[in-house]
N, C-alpha and C positions, 0 to 999 in steps of 0.2 A: 041141376048141374050147372046151368048158365049163371045163376046168381053169384056163386063164389067167383066165377071168372070175371064178371063185371066189377065186383068189388076189388079184385086184384088190379084191374086197369085203372080205376080211380086212385087207388093207393099209389100206383106207379107214377101217375101224372103229378100228384102232389109232391112226390120226392124229386122229380125232375124240374119242376117250375122254378125253384130258387136259383137254378143255374143260369137263368136268363133274366135276372133282375137288372134294372137300369143302373148305369154307373152314377155314383153320387159325386157332386162337385160343390165346392164352396165358391162363392162369387163376391166380387166387390164392384162398386160403381166406378165408371170412368169419371174423373174429375177434370176441371179446367181452371187453371190459375196461373198468374205470372210466375215464372220460374226464377227462384233466387239461388244464386250460387255464391258461396263464400270463398274468396281468394285470400290465402295467407301470404302476407308480404312483410317486409322489414322496413322500419322507419326510424327517423331521428327526431328528437324533440329539440326545438329551437325557440328562443324568444322572438316574438314577431318584430320587436323593435331593436334587436341586438345590433350594436354598432361599435365601430372603432372610432373613438373620439380623438380628434387631432388638435394640434396647437393652432390657435387662431392667429398668432403673430410670433415673430422671432424674438427671442430673449432668453433670460435665465429663469428657470423654474424655481419658484419659492415654495410651492406646495403641490403635492400630487397625492390623491387619496390612495389608501392601501388596498390590496386585493381582499375581498370579503366584506368591504365596507358597504352597508346598506345606505343608500342616499336617496332622499326625496327629490321630486321634481323641483328644479330651480336652485337647489343647494350646490355649493361649490365642489367641483371635482379636482380642479387644478388651477394654479394661478401663476402668472408671469410677474417678475419684479417690475413695479410700476415706475420707479424713479427715472430711468432713462426716457420713458415715454412722456412722463410729466415734464421733464426738462425740455424735451423736443417740442412739446405743445406750448410751453412758456416762450421758447425762442420764436415760435411761429406767430404768437400773439404780438410780440415786439415788432416782428417784421411787418405785420399788418398796420400797427401804429405808425411805423416809419413810412410805409407807403401812403398812409392817410395824410401825414405831414407834407410829403412831396406833392400829393394831389392838391392840397390847400394852396401851396406856393404856385403851382402851375395854373390853378384857376385864377388867382389874383393877377398873375403875370399876363394871362390871356385877356382878362378884362381891361387891364391897363393899355395893352397894345391895340385892342379894338377901339378904344377911345382916341388913341393917337392916330390910328389909321383914318378916322373920320376927318381929321384936320391935315391929312397927308404928312404927318410927322413920323409915321412908321411904315416901313415897306410891307407889302402884302405877303412876301415870302417869310418875313419874320412872324407874322400872325399865323401863317400855316404851320411853321415849325413849332411854335408854342402850342398850337391846337393839337398837333400830333403827340407832343409830349404829355399834354393833359389827358388825352385818350389812353395813352400807354399807362399812365399812373392809375387810371380807373381799372384797367384790365389787370394790373399788378395786384391791386387790392382784391379783386375777385379771385385771382389765382391763389393768393395767399390764404383766403378764406376756405377755398376748396381743399388746399393742402392741410389746413387745420382740421377740417372735418375728417380727412383721411387718418390723421393722427388720433383723433378722438375715437374713430372706429376701431383702430388697433388697440386703443386703451380698453374699449368695451370687450374686444375679443381676448384680451389678456386674462380674463377670468372665464374659465370653462365651467358651465353649469350643467346639471343633469337634465336631459330632455324629457325624462319620465322617471317614475319610481323604479329603482333597480339596484343591482349589485355590481361592483367592480370585480371582474373575474381575473383580469390580467393587467399588469402595469408594465409598460414598455420603457418609460423614462422615470428617473428619480429626481427628487428635489435637489437643486444645485446644478443640474445639467443644463447646458445650452441647447436650445431647441430651435429648429427652423420651422417656418410655416408649413403645414401639411404633414409634419412628423406625427406618428401615432403616439398618443399618450396612454390610454387605457382601453381595454375591451369592456364595454358596459352592456350587461344583459338585462333583458326585460322578463323578469320572473313572473309577472302578473298576467302576461299574455303569451302563454306557451302555445305553440302549434307543432303538430307532427308533420314532417315532410317525408313523403315516401314516393317511390317510383313504381308504376304499374305497367304491365305490357301494353303496347299500343293497341292491341286488339280489343282492349276493354275501354278505349277512349270514348266510344259512343254511349257507354253506360255510366260514365262519371259525370256528376252534376253538382253544382254548388248547392249546399243545403242538406245533402244526404249525410247520414251518420256513419261513423266507423267505430269499431271497438279496438281498444288498446290493452295490451297486457305486457308485463315485464316481471322479472324475478324468478325465483325458484318455486317449487311446489308448496313449500311450507311458508313462503313469504311472497305470495303472488300479488302484484299490483294490477288493478284493472281500472279502466276508465273509458269514457266516451269522448269523441271529438266530432265536430261538424265541419264538413268540407267548406272551405272559404275561397279556394282558388283551384282551378284546373288549368294547367299550363300546357297547351297543345304543341309542344316542341319535343322532338324525339332525338335521341342520340343514335348515330348511324350504326354503332356496334351493338348496344344493348337493346335498341328498339323499345325504349320505355319513355313514358311521359311523367312529369312531376305533378303531384297532388299535395295541396296543403290543407290541413284541417285544424281548426282551433280547439284546444282542450276545453272540455266542459266541466270536468270534475271540480268540486269545491276545494278539496285539499291539494292545491297546486304545489304547496311546499314539499310534498312527498315525491315530486318529480324533479328531475334535474335537467337543465339545458345541456344538450349534447347526448342525452341518454338514448340508448338503442331500445326500441320497443317492437313488439309483434303487433301487426295491424291486420284485422279481419275486415276485408273490403267486400261488401256485398254487391254482386252484379245481378241486377234484376232486369229481365227481359220485358220490354214494353208490351208485347203481344202475349196474351195468355196461351198456355200450352196444355195439351192433353196429357194427363198424368194417370198412370196405373200403378198398382202395387208391383214391386219387383218380382214377387212370386208368380205373377201372371205371365212372365216372359218364358217362352219355350224356345230353347236354342236347338237348331238343327243345322246340318251341313248346308242345306238350301237357303238358310237365313233364319231370322227370328220372327215368331208369330205369337199372337195371343188367341185365346179361344173365346169368342163372343157367344153368350147364351141368349138366343132370341126369345121372343115372347111365347113361342110355342114349345119352349124348353129344348130346342134343338141346337146343337153346337155348330159354330161356323168359324173356321180358321181365318184369321185376318193377318196378313203379312204386314209388319211394321218396321220402321227404322227407329233405333234407340238413340235418344239424346242424352242430356245431362240428368243426373240424379238429384233428388232433394229429399233427404231423410229415407223413409221406407218406400218412397215413390220414385218413379222415373218417367222422364218425358218420352213420349212415343209419337211418331208420325206415320199414320197408315199409308201404305203405298197407294191405295185408292181411298180418297177422302170420304166417300160416301159410306164406307164400310164400318167406320167407327166414329162415334160422336159423344158429346157430353151426356151422361146418364145411362149409357149402355152398361150391361152387366158382362164382366169378363171373369172367367174362372181363375181362381188363385190356388186351388188344390184339386187334384184328381183329373186334370185335363191333359196329362202327358200323352195318353194313347187315344184321345178322342179324334174322330174324323168329322169332316163337315157333313151335316145332315143327321148325325147320330143323336138320338134322343137321350136326355140325361135327367136325373133327379136332382133338383137344386136343394141343397141343405140350408135350411133357414137358421 
């Protein structure tokens, strides 16, 4: 009679045992890497050498290049009528010759009086007077030559040439207009050296450096332009209202003619932390009223709750900072599935 009773106990034990099976969890390793965050900003394309060319000297314009004209470096953009300057230069050369004639006369007169002074035939004050007139004649020649150089400089400035290869985008004065020095002639853009200028929040100033790359995009979904640019200048000056600083990046794309000076573009600016961060899968985070924690699976397959502070995200991973640093490190296993109800010290079955 005892044998059937023992068989019943064994059968009952086998039926109850599965109710106490270990919880199964999926795990991922804790990684450590510099955290890169992409900040979306707006920028404007400008030619690095864009400039408003001015009139070099006063006069009447005889030629001004039209908007849209592509001009090579050294070619003429505008020209002032040369006749008035040429006549002024010719007059000054005559003045120099006149001063030289006067100097010759004063030199001869001075030599004659010096000879007479040796025989007491001329007073000393006469010699001094002629000597001063001789010296004044010398300075008159030097002054006239300097004035001639000034006129020649104005003649050289009368022709405005392109400082680089570019395009005239705007014309402020037309041929036939009278212009004064420093009047704007044309706006000349540098299409071969485009750069994007954008403003970033000042909190990212420490992460901006010359040489880093940024991504550009513009246009609609069916006509999207993309390109790369390399930061060439970081200007650490902020506006008191916007609290932003300026960054300039040179366009690297080969097809620069597809971009326009003044074009608005979207800029993806990567912010990379210099110190590596601990990264875990987003699924490993367990949110509770008391805070956020992850479940670390120890070598003996027992769970340990580790309180963490959550930082910035990067794709499927997120930065975490353990409240106690010793509790989480590179290479540790954290549960990404099946850990919601685990408590510290509870044994688990790790799913391979």
